[in-house]
C-alpha positions as a Markdown table, in Angstrom:
| # | Residue | x | y | z |
|---|---|---|---|---|
| 1 | Unk | 28.6 | 11.8 | 109.4 |
| 2 | Unk | 26.5 | 9.9 | 106.3 |
| 3 | Unk | 24.3 | 7.0 | 106.8 |
| 4 | Unk | 25.4 | 3.7 | 106.1 |
| 5 | Unk | 24.2 | 3.3 | 102.0 |
| 6 | Unk | 24.1 | 6.8 | 101.3 |
| 7 | Unk | 26.4 | 9.0 | 99.2 |
| 8 | Unk | 27.5 | 12.6 | 99.7 |
| 9 | Unk | 25.6 | 15.1 | 97.3 |
| 10 | Unk | 29.2 | 16.5 | 96.1 |
| 11 | Unk | 30.4 | 12.7 | 95.2 |
| 12 | Unk | 27.5 | 11.8 | 93.1 |
| 13 | Unk | 27.7 | 15.0 | 91.3 |
| 14 | Unk | 31.3 | 14.8 | 90.3 |
| 15 | Unk | 29.8 | 10.8 | 89.2 |
| 16 | Unk | 27.2 | 12.2 | 86.9 |
| 17 | Unk | 29.6 | 15.1 | 85.8 |
| 18 | Unk | 32.1 | 12.7 | 84.5 |
| 19 | Unk | 29.8 | 11.1 | 82.4 |
| 20 | Unk | 28.1 | 14.0 | 81.1 |
| 21 | Unk | 31.2 | 15.8 | 80.2 |
| 22 | Unk | 32.9 | 13.1 | 78.5 |
| 23 | Unk | 33.7 | 14.5 | 75.3 |
| 24 | Unk | 31.7 | 13.1 | 72.4 |
| 25 | Unk | 31.2 | 14.1 | 68.9 |
| 26 | Unk | 28.4 | 15.8 | 68.3 |
| 27 | Unk | 27.1 | 13.1 | 66.2 |
| 28 | Unk | 27.4 | 10.5 | 69.0 |
| 29 | Unk | 25.5 | 12.7 | 71.3 |
| 30 | Unk | 22.4 | 12.9 | 68.5 |
| 31 | Unk | 22.5 | 9.4 | 68.1 |
| 32 | Unk | 22.3 | 8.9 | 72.1 |
| 33 | Unk | 19.2 | 11.3 | 72.6 |
| 34 | Unk | 17.9 | 9.4 | 69.5 |
| 35 | Unk | 17.7 | 6.1 | 71.1 |
| 36 | Unk | 16.8 | 7.9 | 74.7 |
| 37 | Unk | 13.9 | 9.4 | 73.5 |
| 38 | Unk | 12.8 | 5.5 | 71.9 |
| 39 | Unk | 13.5 | 3.8 | 75.1 |
| 40 | Unk | 11.6 | 6.8 | 77.4 |
| 41 | Unk | 11.5 | 5.1 | 80.8 |
| 42 | Unk | 12.6 | 1.8 | 80.1 |
| 43 | Unk | 16.2 | 0.6 | 81.4 |
| 44 | Unk | 18.2 | -0.1 | 78.4 |
| 45 | Unk | 18.6 | -4.2 | 78.9 |
| 46 | Unk | 14.9 | -4.4 | 79.0 |
| 47 | Unk | 14.4 | -2.4 | 75.7 |
| 48 | Unk | 17.4 | -4.3 | 74.2 |
| 49 | Unk | 15.3 | -7.1 | 75.2 |
| 50 | Unk | 12.1 | -6.1 | 74.7 |
| 51 | Unk | 13.5 | -5.1 | 71.0 |
| 52 | Unk | 15.8 | -7.9 | 69.7 |
| 53 | Unk | 18.5 | -5.5 | 69.0 |
| 54 | Unk | 22.0 | -6.9 | 68.0 |
| 55 | Unk | 24.7 | -6.5 | 70.2 |
| 56 | Unk | 26.1 | -2.9 | 69.0 |
| 57 | Unk | 22.5 | -1.2 | 69.0 |
| 58 | Unk | 22.3 | -2.6 | 72.8 |
| 59 | Unk | 25.6 | -0.7 | 73.6 |
| 60 | Unk | 24.6 | 1.6 | 71.9 |
| 61 | Unk | 21.5 | 2.1 | 74.2 |
| 62 | Unk | 23.4 | 1.1 | 77.2 |
| 63 | Unk | 25.4 | 4.0 | 77.4 |
| 64 | Unk | 22.8 | 6.3 | 76.3 |
| 65 | Unk | 20.6 | 5.6 | 78.9 |
| 66 | Unk | 23.6 | 5.8 | 81.5 |
| 67 | Unk | 24.3 | 9.1 | 80.0 |
| 68 | Unk | 20.2 | 10.0 | 80.6 |
| 69 | Unk | 20.3 | 9.0 | 84.0 |
| 70 | Unk | 23.5 | 11.1 | 84.7 |
| 71 | Unk | 21.5 | 13.8 | 83.8 |
| 72 | Unk | 18.3 | 13.5 | 85.8 |
| 73 | Unk | 20.5 | 12.8 | 88.6 |
| 74 | Unk | 22.2 | 16.4 | 88.2 |
| 75 | Unk | 18.7 | 17.6 | 87.8 |
| 76 | Unk | 17.8 | 16.1 | 90.7 |
| 77 | Unk | 20.9 | 17.7 | 93.0 |
| 78 | Unk | 20.2 | 20.9 | 91.4 |
| 79 | Unk | 16.5 | 20.9 | 92.8 |
| 80 | Unk | 17.7 | 19.6 | 96.3 |
| 81 | Unk | 19.7 | 22.9 | 96.4 |
| 82 | Unk | 17.3 | 24.9 | 95.9 |
| 83 | Unk | 14.4 | 23.3 | 97.7 |
| 84 | Unk | 13.7 | 24.9 | 101.0 |
| 85 | Unk | 10.5 | 22.9 | 102.0 |
| 86 | Unk | 11.7 | 19.7 | 104.4 |
| 87 | Unk | 9.5 | 17.2 | 103.0 |
| 88 | Unk | 10.2 | 17.8 | 99.6 |
| 89 | Unk | 13.7 | 17.7 | 100.3 |
| 90 | Unk | 13.4 | 14.3 | 101.5 |
| 91 | Unk | 11.5 | 13.3 | 98.6 |
| 92 | Unk | 13.9 | 14.7 | 96.4 |
| 93 | Unk | 16.7 | 12.8 | 98.3 |
| 94 | Unk | 15.1 | 9.4 | 98.1 |
| 95 | Unk | 14.8 | 10.1 | 93.9 |
| 96 | Unk | 18.2 | 10.4 | 94.3 |
| 97 | Unk | 19.5 | 8.2 | 96.3 |
| 98 | Unk | 17.5 | 5.6 | 93.5 |
| 99 | Unk | 19.1 | 6.8 | 90.3 |
| 100 | Unk | 22.5 | 7.1 | 92.3 |
| 101 | Unk | 21.7 | 3.4 | 92.7 |
| 102 | Unk | 20.7 | 2.0 | 89.5 |
| 103 | Unk | 23.7 | 4.4 | 88.2 |
| 104 | Unk | 26.0 | 2.7 | 90.0 |
| 105 | Unk | 24.6 | -0.8 | 90.1 |
| 106 | Unk | 26.6 | -3.5 | 88.0 |
| 107 | Unk | 24.9 | -3.9 | 84.6 |
| 108 | Unk | 23.1 | -6.8 | 83.3 |
| 109 | Unk | 25.0 | -8.7 | 80.1 |
| 110 | Unk | 23.0 | -8.6 | 76.9 |
| 111 | Unk | 22.7 | -11.5 | 75.2 |
| 112 | Unk | 21.3 | -10.9 | 71.5 |
| 113 | Unk | 18.3 | -13.4 | 70.2 |
| 114 | Unk | 19.3 | -16.3 | 68.3 |
| 115 | Unk | 19.3 | -15.4 | 64.5 |
| 116 | Unk | 18.3 | -18.9 | 63.7 |
| 117 | Unk | 15.1 | -17.7 | 62.0 |
| 118 | Unk | 14.5 | -18.4 | 58.1 |
| 119 | Unk | 15.8 | -15.9 | 55.3 |
| 120 | Unk | 14.1 | -12.9 | 54.9 |
| 121 | Unk | 12.9 | -12.8 | 51.1 |
| 122 | Unk | 15.1 | -10.4 | 49.4 |
| 123 | Unk | 13.1 | -7.9 | 47.1 |
| 124 | Unk | 16.6 | -7.4 | 45.9 |
| 125 | Unk | 17.2 | -10.6 | 44.8 |
| 126 | Unk | 13.9 | -10.1 | 42.8 |
| 127 | Unk | 15.9 | -8.7 | 40.4 |
| 128 | Unk | 18.1 | -11.0 | 39.5 |
| 129 | Unk | 17.8 | -12.5 | 36.0 |
| 130 | Unk | 15.0 | -10.1 | 34.3 |
| 131 | Unk | 15.2 | -8.8 | 31.0 |
| 132 | Unk | 16.8 | -5.2 | 30.7 |
| 133 | Unk | 13.2 | -4.2 | 29.7 |
| 134 | Unk | 11.5 | -5.5 | 32.1 |
| 135 | Unk | 9.3 | -2.4 | 33.6 |
| 136 | Unk | 8.2 | -1.4 | 30.0 |
| 137 | Unk | 7.1 | -5.2 | 29.8 |
| 138 | Unk | 5.3 | -4.8 | 33.0 |
| 139 | Unk | 3.1 | -1.4 | 32.3 |
| 140 | Unk | 2.5 | -3.2 | 28.7 |
| 141 | Unk | 0.7 | -6.1 | 31.1 |
| 142 | Unk | -1.3 | -3.2 | 33.4 |
| 143 | Unk | -4.5 | -1.9 | 32.8 |
| 144 | Unk | -4.2 | 2.1 | 31.5 |
| 145 | Unk | -5.7 | 3.4 | 35.0 |
| 146 | Unk | -2.8 | 1.4 | 36.4 |
| 147 | Unk | -0.4 | 2.6 | 34.0 |
| 148 | Unk | 0.1 | 6.4 | 35.6 |
| 149 | Unk | 1.1 | 5.2 | 39.2 |
| 150 | Unk | 3.0 | 2.2 | 38.1 |
| 151 | Unk | 5.0 | 5.0 | 36.3 |
| 152 | Unk | 5.5 | 7.0 | 39.1 |
| 153 | Unk | 7.1 | 3.8 | 41.2 |
| 154 | Unk | 9.3 | 3.0 | 38.0 |
| 155 | Unk | 10.7 | 6.9 | 37.9 |
| 156 | Unk | 11.0 | 7.7 | 41.4 |
| 157 | Unk | 11.5 | 4.8 | 43.6 |
| 158 | Unk | 9.1 | 6.1 | 46.0 |
| 159 | Unk | 7.6 | 3.8 | 48.7 |
| 160 | Unk | 4.1 | 2.6 | 48.1 |
| 161 | Unk | 3.0 | 4.1 | 51.2 |
| 162 | Unk | 4.4 | 7.5 | 49.7 |
| 163 | Unk | 2.2 | 7.0 | 46.3 |
| 164 | Unk | -0.9 | 6.4 | 48.4 |
| 165 | Unk | -0.1 | 10.2 | 50.1 |
| 166 | Unk | 0.0 | 11.4 | 46.3 |
| 167 | Unk | 2.9 | 12.2 | 44.5 |
| 168 | Unk | 3.2 | 16.2 | 42.8 |
| 169 | Unk | 3.9 | 16.2 | 39.3 |
| 170 | Unk | 5.4 | 19.0 | 37.0 |
| 171 | Unk | 6.6 | 19.1 | 33.8 |
| 172 | Unk | 10.2 | 20.6 | 33.5 |
| 173 | Unk | 10.8 | 21.2 | 29.4 |
| 174 | Unk | 11.9 | 17.6 | 28.6 |
| 175 | Unk | 12.2 | 16.6 | 32.2 |
| 176 | Unk | 9.7 | 15.5 | 34.8 |
| 177 | Unk | 9.7 | 16.9 | 38.3 |
| 178 | Unk | 8.3 | 14.7 | 41.1 |
| 179 | Unk | 7.5 | 16.0 | 44.9 |
| 180 | Unk | 7.5 | 13.2 | 47.4 |
| 181 | Unk | 6.0 | 13.4 | 50.9 |
| 182 | Unk | 8.1 | 11.0 | 52.9 |
| 183 | Unk | 6.4 | 7.8 | 54.4 |
| 184 | Unk | 8.8 | 6.4 | 57.6 |
| 185 | Unk | 9.4 | 9.9 | 59.1 |
| 186 | Unk | 9.7 | 10.9 | 62.7 |
| 187 | Unk | 10.6 | 14.1 | 63.8 |
| 188 | Unk | 11.5 | 12.3 | 67.0 |
| 189 | Unk | 14.7 | 10.3 | 66.1 |
| 190 | Unk | 14.8 | 12.7 | 63.1 |
| 191 | Unk | 14.4 | 9.5 | 60.5 |
| 192 | Unk | 13.0 | 9.5 | 56.7 |
| 193 | Unk | 13.0 | 12.7 | 54.2 |
| 194 | Unk | 9.7 | 14.6 | 55.1 |
| 195 | Unk | 9.8 | 15.5 | 51.6 |
| 196 | Unk | 12.2 | 15.2 | 48.4 |
| 197 | Unk | 11.7 | 16.5 | 44.9 |
| 198 | Unk | 13.5 | 14.7 | 42.1 |
| 199 | Unk | 13.7 | 15.6 | 38.3 |
| 200 | Unk | 13.8 | 12.7 | 36.1 |
| 201 | Unk | 14.5 | 12.2 | 32.4 |
| 202 | Unk | 11.9 | 9.4 | 31.7 |
| 203 | Unk | 13.5 | 8.7 | 28.7 |
| 204 | Unk | 16.1 | 7.0 | 30.2 |
| 205 | Unk | 14.2 | 4.3 | 31.4 |
| 206 | Unk | 11.1 | 4.4 | 29.1 |
| 207 | Unk | 12.1 | 5.2 | 26.1 |
| 208 | Unk | 11.7 | 8.0 | 23.4 |
| 209 | Unk | 7.8 | 6.8 | 22.6 |
| 210 | Unk | 6.3 | 5.9 | 25.9 |
| 211 | Unk | 8.0 | 9.2 | 27.5 |
| 212 | Unk | 6.3 | 11.7 | 25.0 |
| 213 | Unk | 3.0 | 10.0 | 25.8 |
| 214 | Unk | 3.5 | 10.8 | 29.2 |
| 215 | Unk | 5.0 | 13.8 | 28.7 |
| 216 | Unk | 1.8 | 15.2 | 26.5 |
| 217 | Unk | -0.6 | 13.0 | 29.9 |
| 218 | Unk | 1.1 | 15.8 | 32.2 |
| 219 | Unk | 0.5 | 18.7 | 29.1 |
| 220 | Unk | -2.9 | 18.3 | 29.3 |
| 221 | Unk | -3.3 | 18.5 | 32.6 |
| 222 | Unk | -2.0 | 22.1 | 32.9 |
| 223 | Unk | 1.7 | 20.8 | 33.0 |
| 224 | Unk | 0.9 | 19.7 | 37.0 |
| 225 | Unk | -0.7 | 17.3 | 38.2 |
| 226 | Unk | -0.9 | 14.9 | 41.7 |
| 227 | Unk | -0.7 | 11.1 | 41.1 |
| 228 | Unk | -2.0 | 9.2 | 44.2 |
| 229 | Unk | -2.8 | 5.5 | 44.6 |
| 230 | Unk | -6.6 | 5.8 | 46.2 |
| 231 | Unk | -7.4 | 2.3 | 46.2 |
| 232 | Unk | -8.1 | 0.1 | 49.5 |
| 233 | Unk | -6.3 | -2.3 | 50.9 |
| 234 | Unk | -3.2 | -1.8 | 48.9 |
| 235 | Unk | -5.2 | -3.2 | 45.7 |
| 236 | Unk | -3.0 | -1.7 | 43.3 |
| 237 | Unk | 0.1 | -3.0 | 44.7 |
| 238 | Unk | -1.5 | -6.6 | 43.8 |
| 239 | Unk | -2.7 | -5.9 | 40.7 |
| 240 | Unk | 0.6 | -5.4 | 39.9 |
| 241 | Unk | 2.3 | -8.5 | 41.0 |
| 242 | Unk | -0.6 | -10.5 | 39.1 |
| 243 | Unk | 0.7 | -8.4 | 35.9 |
| 244 | Unk | 4.3 | -9.1 | 36.7 |
| 245 | Unk | 3.7 | -12.8 | 36.8 |
| 246 | Unk | 1.4 | -12.5 | 33.3 |
| 247 | Unk | 4.5 | -10.8 | 32.0 |
| 248 | Unk | 6.5 | -13.5 | 32.9 |
| 249 | Unk | 7.9 | -11.5 | 36.1 |
| 250 | Unk | 7.9 | -13.7 | 38.9 |
| 251 | Unk | 8.5 | -12.3 | 42.7 |
| 252 | Unk | 8.2 | -9.0 | 41.5 |
| 253 | Unk | 6.3 | -6.2 | 43.6 |
| 254 | Unk | 5.9 | -2.5 | 44.2 |
| 255 | Unk | 9.1 | -2.5 | 46.2 |
| 256 | Unk | 11.1 | -4.2 | 43.5 |
| 257 | Unk | 10.6 | -1.1 | 41.4 |
| 258 | Unk | 12.0 | 0.7 | 44.3 |
| 259 | Unk | 15.4 | -1.6 | 44.2 |
| 260 | Unk | 15.5 | -1.3 | 40.2 |
| 261 | Unk | 15.6 | 2.8 | 40.6 |
| 262 | Unk | 18.3 | 2.5 | 43.4 |
| 263 | Unk | 20.3 | -0.1 | 41.2 |
| 264 | Unk | 20.2 | 2.1 | 38.1 |
| 265 | Unk | 21.1 | 5.3 | 40.4 |
| 266 | Unk | 24.2 | 3.8 | 41.8 |
| 267 | Unk | 25.6 | 3.5 | 38.3 |
| 268 | Unk | 25.7 | 6.6 | 37.5 |
| 269 | Unk | 25.1 | 9.5 | 40.3 |
| 270 | Unk | 27.1 | 9.9 | 43.4 |
| 271 | Unk | 26.4 | 7.4 | 46.8 |
| 272 | Unk | 24.5 | 10.9 | 48.6 |
| 273 | Unk | 22.4 | 11.7 | 45.4 |
| 274 | Unk | 21.0 | 7.9 | 45.8 |
| 275 | Unk | 19.9 | 8.5 | 49.7 |
| 276 | Unk | 18.6 | 11.7 | 49.0 |
| 277 | Unk | 16.6 | 10.3 | 45.8 |
| 278 | Unk | 15.4 | 6.9 | 48.1 |
| 279 | Unk | 14.2 | 9.3 | 50.9 |
| 280 | Unk | 16.9 | 8.3 | 53.8 |
| 281 | Unk | 18.9 | 10.3 | 56.2 |
| 282 | Unk | 21.1 | 7.7 | 57.1 |
| 283 | Unk | 24.1 | 7.1 | 54.2 |
| 284 | Unk | 24.0 | 3.5 | 55.5 |
| 285 | Unk | 19.9 | 2.5 | 54.3 |
| 286 | Unk | 21.0 | 2.5 | 50.3 |
| 287 | Unk | 22.9 | -0.6 | 51.0 |
| 288 | Unk | 20.2 | -2.7 | 51.4 |
| 289 | Unk | 18.9 | -1.1 | 47.8 |
| 290 | Unk | 19.7 | -2.8 | 44.7 |
| 291 | Unk | 23.3 | -2.9 | 43.5 |
| 292 | Unk | 25.3 | -1.1 | 40.9 |
| 293 | Unk | 25.5 | -4.4 | 38.8 |
| 294 | Unk | 22.1 | -4.7 | 38.5 |
| 295 | Unk | 21.3 | -1.5 | 36.4 |
| 296 | Unk | 19.0 | -1.7 | 33.6 |
| 297 | Unk | 18.4 | 2.3 | 32.7 |
| 298 | Unk | 18.7 | 2.1 | 29.2 |
| 299 | Unk | 21.0 | 5.7 | 27.9 |
| 300 | Unk | 21.8 | 7.1 | 31.5 |
| 301 | Unk | 20.9 | 10.6 | 33.1 |
| 302 | Unk | 17.8 | 9.2 | 34.5 |
| 303 | Unk | 18.0 | 11.6 | 37.8 |
| 304 | Unk | 19.1 | 15.1 | 36.9 |
| 305 | Unk | 18.8 | 16.5 | 39.9 |
| 306 | Unk | 17.4 | 16.0 | 43.6 |
| 307 | Unk | 17.0 | 17.9 | 46.5 |
| 308 | Unk | 15.5 | 16.7 | 50.1 |
| 309 | Unk | 14.7 | 18.5 | 53.7 |
| 310 | Unk | 17.8 | 17.1 | 55.8 |
| 311 | Unk | 20.9 | 16.2 | 56.2 |
| 312 | Unk | 22.4 | 13.3 | 55.7 |
| 313 | Unk | 24.1 | 11.5 | 58.7 |
| 314 | Unk | 26.5 | 8.9 | 59.0 |
| 315 | Unk | 30.4 | 8.3 | 56.8 |
| 316 | Unk | 30.4 | 9.7 | 53.6 |
| 317 | Unk | 31.6 | 7.6 | 50.9 |
| 318 | Unk | 32.6 | 7.2 | 47.2 |
| 319 | Unk | 32.3 | 4.6 | 44.0 |
| 320 | Unk | 33.2 | 3.9 | 40.5 |
| 321 | Unk | 30.7 | 5.0 | 38.4 |
| 322 | Unk | 30.6 | 2.9 | 35.7 |
| 323 | Unk | 30.2 | 3.3 | 32.0 |
| 324 | Unk | 26.4 | 3.4 | 30.3 |
| 325 | Unk | 24.8 | 0.1 | 29.7 |
| 326 | Unk | 23.9 | -0.3 | 25.9 |
| 327 | Unk | 20.4 | 0.9 | 25.8 |
| 328 | Unk | 16.9 | -1.8 | 25.3 |
| 329 | Unk | 14.9 | -1.9 | 22.5 |
| 330 | Unk | 10.9 | -3.3 | 22.7 |
| 331 | Unk | 8.3 | -3.8 | 20.6 |
| 332 | Unk | 5.8 | -1.3 | 19.6 |
| 333 | Unk | 2.7 | -1.3 | 22.1 |
| 334 | Unk | -0.4 | 0.4 | 21.8 |
| 335 | Unk | 0.0 | 2.7 | 25.2 |
| 336 | Unk | -2.5 | 4.4 | 27.3 |
| 337 | Unk | -2.6 | 6.7 | 30.4 |
| 338 | Unk | -5.6 | 7.7 | 32.2 |
């Protein structure tokens, strides 16, 4: 007869198996694995409270924790079956009881934290009301030594952190090929693109004159070079914002260029190409970057091609590709790239 408060190993094995063997999509299993890795040894409720996650994320965390606990229980049960040492079996049975109690205990109800905090400033909103040629006006206000860095942000939409790593640029005919080492990349969760390669038609944004000068600069370096922000304390980003104010462009930052790049692509290429070009793995992330109605590239054909290391996750979607906007005009300026 079993002692009060204990469970038969067969009952526990069937309980754990029912959880582990539940038919799930591969994508769901992968998501549970990523969340379990982030939680570590934490209980799902403790993790959700500490991270202030939303209700949906908490539900995923709960199921990921439950599935992980079932795997642990099955592992301990297998060890008990194999272990011959009496003392070690006693310790394993104690662990079995702890796991089974946690698995069968009523789970607390999660209440998401209040969302009454102040409205978050949106860099996408900073694009509203800007002139069509605002990036050219920004370049004109920058010192020559900063223009190459800014040109990379404009033409690739890369993160400032990626620019600090260094972006490899190669001339391919009349186009420029950018190789970007990704930021916000995790091998543990599979987030982010470790590397992406963009083939860009710079003339679509910068115009023919500036494009030719940029191509000439790359040619003088042997048709390829590494452009890198080597400054300290994000000095370049601060200079960029100050230059934008001098040009009459307010609330503009380096990330505004990333949002504008995304907005331009959303009006001319397939959705998955937008995600890859931005360095995302999740298809959902592109929704937070720019809007097709904010497109300001001139002649179209900005993105010639894009390659990335990882496949995209999430449901695919499609949207209609709009007609090209009219090309913008700007005054001739004394351009220089150092």
